[in-house]
C-alpha positions in Angstrom: -86.6 -69.6 -138.1 -85.1 -67.6 -141.0 -86.2 -67.3 -144.6 -84.1 -68.9 -147.3 -83.7 -67.4 -150.8 -82.7 -69.2 -154.0 -82.3 -67.8 -157.5 -81.5 -70.7 -159.9 -82.4 -71.0 -163.6 -84.5 -67.8 -163.5 -86.7 -69.0 -160.6 -86.6 -66.9 -157.5 -87.7 -68.9 -154.4 -88.3 -67.6 -150.9 -89.1 -70.3 -148.4 -88.7 -71.4 -144.8 -86.8 -74.5 -145.9 -84.9 -75.4 -149.1 -85.5 -77.2 -151.3 -89.0 -75.7 -151.2 -91.9 -78.2 -151.3 -95.4 -77.3 -152.4 -97.9 -79.5 -150.7 -100.2 -76.5 -151.1 -99.8 -74.7 -154.3 -101.8 -71.9 -156.0 -100.5 -70.2 -159.2 -101.2 -66.8 -160.9 -99.5 -64.6 -163.4 -98.7 -60.9 -163.0 -97.1 -58.2 -165.2 -93.3 -58.1 -165.2 -91.9 -56.8 -162.0 -89.1 -57.5 -159.5 -89.2 -61.1 -158.6 -87.6 -60.6 -155.2 -89.8 -57.8 -154.1 -92.9 -59.5 -155.3 -92.0 -62.7 -153.5 -91.5 -60.7 -150.3 -94.9 -59.0 -150.5 -96.7 -62.3 -151.3 -94.9 -64.1 -148.5 -95.9 -61.4 -146.0 -99.6 -61.6 -147.1 -99.6 -65.4 -147.2 -98.2 -65.5 -143.7 -101.0 -63.2 -142.5 -103.7 -65.2 -144.2 -102.4 -68.7 -143.2 -100.7 -68.0 -139.9 -103.1 -70.2 -138.0 -102.1 -73.3 -139.9 -100.1 -75.5 -137.6 -97.0 -77.0 -139.2 -97.1 -74.8 -142.3 -93.8 -73.8 -144.0 -94.6 -71.1 -146.6 -92.8 -70.8 -149.9 -93.1 -68.5 -152.9 -91.7 -69.1 -156.4 -91.5 -66.3 -159.0 -90.4 -67.0 -162.5 -90.2 -64.7 -165.5 -92.7 -65.8 -168.2 -92.7 -63.7 -171.4 -93.8 -60.2 -170.5 -94.8 -61.1 -167.0 -94.1 -63.3 -164.1 -95.6 -66.6 -162.9 -96.1 -66.9 -159.2 -96.4 -70.1 -157.3 -97.5 -69.6 -153.7 -98.0 -72.2 -151.0 -95.7 -74.4 -149.0 -95.0 -77.5 -147.1 -97.1 -79.1 -144.3 -95.4 -80.9 -141.5 -98.6 -82.2 -140.1 -102.1 -83.0 -141.5 -104.3 -80.1 -142.4 -107.5 -79.5 -144.5 -105.8 -78.5 -147.7 -109.0 -77.4 -149.7 -109.8 -74.6 -147.2 -106.2 -73.4 -147.1 -106.1 -73.5 -150.9 -109.3 -71.4 -151.1 -107.8 -68.8 -148.7 -104.6 -68.6 -150.7 -106.4 -68.4 -154.0 -108.6 -65.5 -152.7 -105.4 -63.7 -151.5 -103.6 -64.1 -154.9 -106.7 -62.9 -156.8 -107.4 -59.9 -154.5 -107.3 -56.8 -156.7 -106.2 -54.5 -153.9 -103.3 -56.7 -152.9 -102.2 -57.2 -156.6 -102.1 -53.4 -157.1 -100.0 -53.0 -153.8 -97.6 -55.7 -154.9 -97.3 -54.1 -158.3 -96.6 -50.7 -156.9 -94.0 -52.1 -154.5 -92.2 -54.4 -157.0 -92.2 -52.1 -160.1 -89.1 -52.3 -162.1 -87.1 -49.2 -162.2 -85.2 -49.6 -165.5 -83.4 -52.8 -164.5 -84.4 -56.3 -165.5 -85.9 -58.5 -162.8 
């Protein structure tokens, strides 16, 4: 299955299926950086962390918010799962300082707007 991308009204979405649905959703904010590159990195890490969830279709939304970006990570479930444990894993991933630094280094803006 391929990844779908959408950039509408300042919201960049990378998902397995469009329109993206967030049955599982965790949000965070980060400094201003490339929305596309950040979504790619978060998608990769989210897939690694939640790859054992049967019927999970990941999605990442990145929207510019003032001098930063707002990230929504999660996705759609096609079968029943224990959402609180998946949410805890995803929240830990989004708040991991090492990952956040790696994402920032990868998605740094190089003089262009995001």
